[in-house]
C-alpha positions in Angstrom: -38.4 -45.2 -27.0 -41.5 -43.8 -25.4 -42.2 -42.9 -21.8 -45.5 -44.2 -20.4 -47.0 -41.7 -18.1 -50.2 -41.6 -15.9 -52.3 -38.5 -15.8 -52.0 -36.3 -12.7 -55.4 -37.3 -11.3 -54.3 -40.9 -11.1 -51.2 -40.1 -9.0 -51.7 -39.6 -5.3 -48.4 -37.8 -4.7 -45.2 -36.9 -6.4 -42.4 -34.4 -6.0 -42.4 -33.7 -9.8 -43.7 -30.3 -11.0 -43.5 -27.7 -13.7 -42.9 -24.0 -13.8 -45.7 -21.9 -15.1 -43.7 -18.7 -14.9 -44.3 -15.4 -16.8 -48.1 -15.6 -16.7 -47.9 -12.3 -14.8 -46.4 -10.8 -17.9 -48.9 -12.5 -20.3 -46.1 -14.3 -22.2 -48.3 -17.2 -23.2 -51.9 -18.4 -22.9 -52.3 -20.8 -20.0 -55.5 -22.4 -21.3 -53.3 -24.0 -24.1 -51.3 -25.8 -21.5 -53.9 -27.4 -19.2 -54.5 -30.5 -21.3 -50.8 -31.2 -21.6 -50.4 -30.5 -17.9 -53.1 -33.1 -17.0 -51.5 -35.8 -19.1 -47.9 -35.1 -18.0 -48.2 -36.8 -14.6 -46.7 -34.1 -12.4 -48.4 -32.9 -9.2 -47.1 -29.4 -8.8 -47.1 -26.1 -10.8 -45.1 -23.0 -9.8 -47.2 -19.9 -10.5 -45.8 -16.4 -10.4 -48.4 -14.1 -9.0 -47.3 -10.8 -10.4 -48.1 -7.9 -8.2 -48.3 -5.5 -11.1 -50.9 -7.5 -12.9 -53.1 -7.9 -9.8 -52.9 -4.3 -8.8 -53.1 -1.8 -11.7 -54.8 0.9 -9.5 -53.4 1.6 -6.0 -55.3 -0.4 -3.4 -57.5 -2.3 -5.9 -56.6 -6.0 -6.2 -58.0 -8.0 -9.1 -57.2 -11.7 -8.9 -59.6 -12.9 -11.7 -56.9 -14.0 -14.0 -55.1 -15.9 -11.2 -58.4 -17.5 -10.1 -58.8 -19.0 -13.6 -55.2 -20.4 -13.6 -55.4 -21.8 -10.1 -58.8 -23.4 -10.6 -57.8 -24.9 -13.9 -54.6 -26.4 -12.5 -56.4 -27.9 -9.5 -59.1 -29.3 -11.8 -56.6 -31.5 -13.6 -55.1 -32.8 -10.4 -52.1 -30.5 -10.0 -51.5 -28.4 -7.0 -50.3 -24.8 -7.6 -47.7 -23.2 -5.4 -47.3 -19.4 -5.5 -44.2 -17.5 -6.1 -44.9 -14.0 -4.7 -42.6 -11.6 -6.4 -41.7 -8.6 -8.4 -42.5 -5.0 -8.0 -45.2 -2.6 -9.2 -44.6 0.6 -11.0 -47.3 2.2 -8.9 -44.9 2.0 -6.0 -41.5 1.7 -7.7 -41.8 4.3 -10.5 -38.1 3.9 -11.4 -38.8 0.4 -12.7 -38.4 0.5 -16.5 -41.4 -1.6 -17.4 -44.9 -2.1 -16.1 -44.2 -5.6 -14.8 -41.4 -4.2 -12.6 -39.6 -7.6 -12.9 -37.0 -8.0 -10.2 -37.9 -4.7 -8.4 -38.0 -5.3 -4.7 -40.9 -3.7 -2.7 -38.5 -2.8 0.1 -37.3 0.3 -1.8 -39.5 2.8 0.0 -42.2 3.0 2.7 -45.0 3.3 0.2 -43.9 0.1 -1.6 -43.5 -1.8 1.6 -47.0 -0.9 2.7 -48.5 -1.7 -0.7 -46.7 -5.0 -0.8 -48.0 -6.1 2.5 -51.6 -5.1 1.5 -51.1 -7.1 -1.8 -49.7 -10.2 -0.1 -52.4 -10.1 2.6 -55.2 -9.8 0.1 -53.7 -12.6 -2.0 -53.4 -15.0 1.0 -57.0 -14.2 2.1 -58.3 -14.8 -1.4 -56.6 -18.1 -2.0 -56.9 -19.6 1.4 -58.0 -23.2 1.0 -56.7 -23.4 -2.6 -53.0 -22.6 -2.3 -50.9 -23.9 0.6 -47.3 -23.4 -0.5 -45.9 -19.9 -0.9 -42.4 -19.1 -2.2 -41.1 -15.7 -1.3 -39.5 -14.0 -4.3 -37.5 -15.3 -7.2 -33.7 -15.7 -7.2 -33.0 -12.8 -4.9 -29.3 -13.5 -5.0 -28.8 -12.0 -8.5 -28.9 -8.3 -9.4 -31.4 -8.9 -12.2 -34.0 -9.9 -9.7 -33.0 -7.6 -6.8 -33.4 -4.0 -8.2 -32.5 -1.3 -7.4 -30.1 -2.7 -4.8 -27.2 -5.2 -4.7 -28.4 -8.6 -3.6 -27.6 -9.5 0.0 -28.9 -11.9 2.7 -29.8 -8.9 4.8 -31.9 -7.4 2.1 -33.7 -10.7 1.3 -34.4 -11.4 4.9 -35.9 -7.9 5.3 -38.4 -8.9 2.5 -39.0 -12.4 4.1 -39.8 -10.8 7.5 -42.1 -8.4 5.8 -43.9 -11.0 3.7 -44.2 -14.1 5.9 -46.5 -12.6 8.6 -48.8 -11.2 5.8 -49.2 -14.7 4.4 -49.6 -16.4 7.8 -52.2 -13.9 8.8 -54.4 -15.2 6.0 -53.2 -18.8 6.0 -51.8 -19.7 9.5 -50.7 -23.2 8.3 -49.1 -22.0 5.1 -45.9 -23.7 4.0 -43.4 -21.0 3.2 -40.5 -21.6 0.8 -37.6 -19.3 1.0 -34.2 -19.1 -0.6 -35.2 -20.1 -4.1 -31.8 -19.0 -5.4 -30.0 -18.9 -8.8 -27.2 -21.5 -8.8 -25.7 -22.8 -5.6 -24.6 -19.6 -3.7 -23.9 -21.3 -0.3 -22.6 -18.1 1.2 -25.8 -16.3 0.4 -28.0 -19.1 1.7 -25.9 -19.5 4.9 -26.3 -15.8 5.5 -30.0 -16.1 5.2 -30.1 -19.1 7.5 -28.0 -17.2 10.1 -30.5 -14.4 10.0 -33.5 -16.7 10.7 -34.7 -17.9 7.3 -35.7 -21.3 8.6 -37.6 -19.8 11.5 -39.9 -17.7 9.3 
């Protein structure tokens, strides 16, 4: 059979969305997806921001590629939400690739300071266009929590570093935390016990 759908612009609200991950790593051309996205009938798109793509020289943030994605998504009636994540070889030189996928910015003081500058600039730049912000991607698995072992304490350190930087630019931002791989209730409970829901 066939499924009859309405375009996103005809739908007032929905909890359905799609993932537009890996744009930070240039794995596909987003412009090829917008027509399909418009017709799909979803209202949300998860967009990974990619610190390493936005800051290729220390202290210089270029959001032009992300502007194009955000504006195109919004133009077809879909609301982007940001997943802020991944490292930057400028600050975590041990990362084996330029995208520093999974490398937490809590590894050293320089990375922490660079991360806060990046997130602050991102929030200021996208204020009024992006309301929902997810902090990190699957921090409970080793692949996405380099060079450390995943732990609620480690993730909450990152949340407490990141949340104020977002809220400084967007005081009414809706923050999403604990986007975990699988159903690790012990990890989530540990985060909640350390104040995840209060950030």
